[in-house]
VOPAGU-2260 file (C-alpha; in pm, 1 decimal, decimal comma):
REM VOPAGU-2260
SITE   aa  ch    i         X         Y         Z
SITE  SER   A    0  -20838,8    8825,1   12613,3
SITE  THR   A    1  -21047,4    8574,3   12499,7
SITE  ASP   A    2  -21198,2    8219,8   12646,3
SITE  THR   A    3  -21113,0    7944,1   12435,1
SITE  ASP   A    4  -21146,9    7574,3   12573,7
SITE  HIS   A    5  -20816,3    7328,1   12454,4
SITE  ARG   A    6  -20997,6    7024,7   12609,2
SITE  LEU   A    7  -21040,6    6758,6   12328,3
SITE  PRO   A    8  -21399,0    6622,0   12266,6
SITE  VAL   A    9  -21521,1    6323,4   12399,8
SITE  ILE   A   10  -21522,6    6047,3   12167,1
SITE  ASP   A   11  -21765,3    5772,8   12221,1
SITE  ARG   A   12  -21558,4    5499,4   12141,1
SITE  ARG   A   13  -21917,8    5204,8   12196,5
SITE  SER   A   14  -21999,5    5048,6   11930,5
SITE  LEU   A   15  -22453,9    5064,0   11806,4
SITE  ALA   A   16  -22418,8    4722,6   11995,3
SITE  ASP   A   17  -22301,9    4842,8   12308,4
SITE  ARG   A   18  -22541,7    5168,8   12330,9
SITE  TRP   A   19  -22794,9    4958,8   12202,1
SITE  ILE   A   20  -22757,7    4718,0   12492,2
SITE  GLU   A   21  -22759,8    5035,4   12733,0
SITE  SER   A   22  -23017,0    5148,3   12632,5
SITE  ARG   A   23  -23239,5    4821,6   12663,5
SITE  LEU   A   24  -23095,2    4817,4   13057,1
SITE  SER   A   25  -23192,4    5143,8   13122,2
SITE  ALA   A   26  -23534,8    4999,0   12986,0
SITE  THR   A   27  -23540,7    4696,0   13143,5
SITE  VAL   A   28  -23428,7    4880,5   13521,1
SITE  GLY   A   29  -23689,4    5150,5   13476,2
SITE  GLU   A   30  -23982,6    4884,5   13409,4
SITE  ALA   A   31  -23877,1    4612,4   13654,9
SITE  THR   A   32  -23867,0    4935,1   13901,4
SITE  ARG   A   33  -24205,3    5051,8   13832,4
SITE  LEU   A   34  -24304,8    4635,7   13868,7
SITE  PHE   A   35  -24154,0    4619,4   14217,3
SITE  ASP   A   36  -24289,3    4930,6   14311,5
SITE  ALA   A   37  -24653,0    4808,0   14237,4
SITE  TYR   A   38  -24574,0    4455,7   14385,9
SITE  GLN   A   39  -24534,7    4265,6   14117,8
SITE  PHE   A   40  -24251,0    4078,2   14178,8
SITE  GLY   A   41  -24311,8    3806,4   13905,9
SITE  GLU   A   42  -24347,3    4000,6   13654,4
SITE  ALA   A   43  -24043,6    4219,4   13723,1
SITE  GLY   A   44  -23833,1    3856,3   13743,8
SITE  ARG   A   45  -23962,1    3784,7   13379,6
SITE  GLN   A   46  -23891,4    4120,3   13241,4
SITE  ALA   A   47  -23501,2    4070,2   13404,7
SITE  TYR   A   48  -23525,9    3734,5   13234,3
SITE  GLU   A   49  -23640,3    3847,5   12911,7
SITE  PHE   A   50  -23318,4    4105,4   12908,2
SITE  LEU   A   51  -23104,4    3861,3   13036,7
SITE  TRP   A   52  -23188,5    3561,6   12748,2
SITE  GLY   A   53  -23334,8    3799,8   12522,1
SITE  ASP   A   54  -23131,0    4120,2   12484,4
SITE  PHE   A   55  -22832,3    4032,7   12644,6
SITE  ALA   A   56  -22743,9    3666,7   12563,4
SITE  ASP   A   57  -22921,5    3627,0   12238,3
SITE  TRP   A   58  -22824,4    3922,7   12092,9
SITE  TYR   A   59  -22575,3    4148,4   12237,9
SITE  ILE   A   60  -22323,0    3893,2   12321,1
SITE  GLU   A   61  -22349,1    3741,1   11977,7
SITE  ALA   A   62  -22281,0    4090,7   11795,2
SITE  ALA   A   63  -21987,7    4151,2   12085,7
SITE  LYS   A   64  -21805,1    3804,8   11983,9
SITE  GLY   A   65  -21809,7    3986,8   11610,8
SITE  GLN   A   66  -21638,1    4296,3   11753,4
SITE  LEU   A   67  -21377,3    4108,8   11971,9
SITE  ALA   A   68  -21274,9    3874,2   11668,1
SITE  ALA   A   69  -21220,3    4187,1   11448,2
SITE  GLY   A   70  -21079,3    4417,2   11739,1
SITE  GLY   A   71  -21368,0    4635,7   11727,2
SITE  PRO   A   72  -21467,8    4899,4   12031,9
SITE  ALA   A   73  -21560,1    4607,1   12259,6
SITE  ALA   A   74  -21189,8    4440,8   12218,3
SITE  ALA   A   75  -21090,3    4764,3   12432,8
């Protein structure tokens, strides 16, 4: 008897912008955690601020608007 895997492959429906913001979030959380552990609360807050206003608001939201208008991955 042969063991055949009949499961369908997982398809990543996230857009490039989705994957990018997830990677930026992960990096920001890692850096903020390191800073909190070092009691550098102000710098940790600055990291969160830069992520929210720089990466998320300035870049990701603008990219998502185009995806939503086009019915792309962000529209799902």
